N, C-alpha and C positions, 0 to 999 in steps of 0.2 A: 503492499500498500503505498501510498504517496502523502507524507505529511506534509509541515512548513515549520520550517524555525519560528519560534514566539520571540525568543532570547536566548543569548550566548553570553556567558561574563567569566571573568575569572575570579577564583574565590580564594585561592592561597598557592601556592608556589604549585604549579604546575597541574592543579586540579580548576576543571573549569564544572559550570554551572550551565544546563540547556534545555528551557523550556519548548517542546514541541507540540502544536497545535494541530489539529484539524478530524478525519471522522475516523474513529478509533473505538473499538472495546474496550470502556474504562471502567464500565459496569461490571468485567470478568476477568479484571485482573486480581490476582490473587498479591499480598503482600510477597515477595521475595524474587517475584517473574521476571523476564529480561527480554528486551526487545534486541534485534539482530540488525544491523543497520549496513548498510551497502556504503560504502567507503568511494566517492568521486563515483567513477563511470563506471567501474566494478574490472576495468582493465588492467591498471595496475597496479590496482590491489585487490586479489580473487575473491578472498576470503571474508566476510563480513566481519564484524565488530559485534561482539555480543556486551551488553551493557546493562546492568541492572536497573528497574525501574527506581527510582527516589520516591517517587510522588503519584497520584493522581487525583486530578481536579474534575470528574466529572463534569459539576455544575457549571466550571469555565470552560471547559474542551480542549484541555491538553495534560499532558504530562510532563515529567520534569527527570534527567538523568544526570548524574555529577560521575566525572569522570578523568583519569588522570592523562596526562600528554606526555609518553615514553616511547611513541614511533612517529612512522610519517603518516599512519591511519587516526591516530589521534589527533596527529597536530593539522589535519585537513580537516578533521572535525573544530575544531578551536576555531579557524578561521571562517567559518559560515556565519553569516549575519541573518537580519530578521530577515522572513520574507522567502529563503531560498529553502529549495524542496529536498526532502532526505526522504530515500525509499528504506521502507524499515519492514522486517518481520517480526510479527507477535501480536499478544504475548506470549512467552514461551516457557518452559519450564512447569514446575512444579511448586509454588511457596508455600510459604508456613501456614502451619493449621493456629486459629487463631480459637482459643479457648476462655470459657465466660468464667468469673469468681475464683481466678486462680493469684496468686503472688507470683507472678513472672518477673523475671530480670532479663535487659536485654544486654547484648555484649558488643562491640565492632571494636572493628580495629582497621586503621587506615581507609585506605578506598571502598574497604568493605562494607564501610558504614551507611552509606546511601540508602541501599533497599531496607535497612531497619528501621528507616523513619515514618515512610506508611503504615509500616509492622505496628510502629510504637501509636498511632495516631489513632490505630484501631484498636490495639489493645488499652488502651488509657480510657476508653470508653465500657471496656468490657469487663475490667479486673477489678481485685480490689486492691491489689497495690500493685505497683510497676517501680522497678527501679533500672535504671541506666547505666552502663559503665562502658566510655570511651576514651579508645589510646592512639596516642599518633608519636612518631618519630622525636617532633619538636614543635613549639609554638606557630611555627612557620607552615606548618602541613594543618593547622587545627582550621575546621567549619562547620558549621552549623549548630554549634555547641547553643546559643539561644534558640533557634529551633525546637532542640529535645529538651531542653528547659522548659516548656512553655507546657508541656506532655507530661512531665515527669520529675524527679530526682534526676539528676546528675552527676557521675564523679567521674574526673578527665584525670586522664596519666599521660606523662610523655615520656620518653624514654630517657630522657637529657635532665628532666625534669623544670625546661622553662616556662611551662605552665602547668596548673594542675598540681597531681602529686608525681613525684619520680618514681617511676617503675613500668611495669608491664599490669596490663587489667589481671591478670589471675591474681593479682595479690588484694586487690576489691573484691575479688571472688571468693578469695579463703576467708577473709574475714566476716563475708555476708553468710559462708558456710558455717561457721565457729559460732554465728549468733544464735542462741538454742532460741529465740523468740522472733526469728524470722526464719520460716517453713517456705523454700524454695522447693515450689511446684514446676515450673518449668523456664529454662534457659532457652532463648534464644540469641543465636549467633551467628554474625558473618565476619569473615577476616582472613590472614594466613595462615596455613595449613599448622604451621608451629602452634600458635593461639588457638587453633580449632582442639589441636593434639593435647595442647595443656588444659584445655578445660575438660576434656574429655579423663581426662587423666585425675582430676579435682575431685569430677562429681564419683567416678569408683565406679560400686555397685547400686550407687542408688537410685532410686526408682525414678528420676527428672525427664521430664516430658520436655517439650520444646523442638529445639531442630538444631542442626548446624550446617548454615549454609555452604558449600565450595566454591572455593574459585579457581576457575582452569581452562586450558584453553579450548577454545571451539574451534571447529570447520564449519560444519552444516550448523549445529546449532540446533535441530531438530531431532537426531539419535539415528539418521542415517549414517552415518562414514564412523560411527563406534571410536574417535579420536581424542574423545576425554570422559576415560572412564576411570571409574577409582572401584575398590574393592572394597567389598561389606565383609561383618563379620562371620558369615557363614562361606567366606572364600568366594565369593558370588563375583560377577564383572557386572557393576552398573553405569549406565550411561548418565554425568553430571547434566546434560541440558534438557536429556528428557525423561530421565527416573528422577533429575533432583532439578536445579540443584542444591535443594532443601532435604536432609535426610536425616532420620532420627538418632539421637546419641544410640542408641543402642543397636543400629544396623550398619553405621559406619565403620570401616577398621581406619583408625588418625593416626 
């Protein structure tokens, strides 16, 4: 489908936010799903770029993505101006399951944070308590903190301590797990595989719901090429683009 750029602006070092408008099935979007964007005319960049949906505004007819400029494809995206056309496939993949009435924790790291915003919007209206932990490398990488703070309590961590608490998000999770008065029922997370693996290690054998959204290089984005597989705890191969990107903590081998 062909949509159009509404806004495209820089948020932080190499981090950009784009609003995309047009005829799109906004009402079918699950928090955690993604779109696959054709770069240029598809000649120089044969593979589309999968980018998570950060927010949908069905009433206003647009969606938002946040992306990091790391190569020629995303550099091309950063140069797009309002009203320029964009060839998109989506929404794709399986998103998070939003459960009602639970004490939930959202944990995000770096560019894995954007898809958690739409999730936070939906959870904040349905759960008894919601806490959010966000981690970045430094203050220069931080974005959207004020947005998240409007939805729930936010603990900010940076690796170098330049903003918030120095350290990794696992420090905040450990403190919550040790607090006997806070009984976490769901942990929803997205970020680097090392972060997700560390979270699963903290969870151990606890019966924690929620899920982990995996970041993986994708080719087709629809499950046809098997180029983005991960391993499950049952030693089965799953496609991140089609079977995920969200998996239960008990299912995925991290």
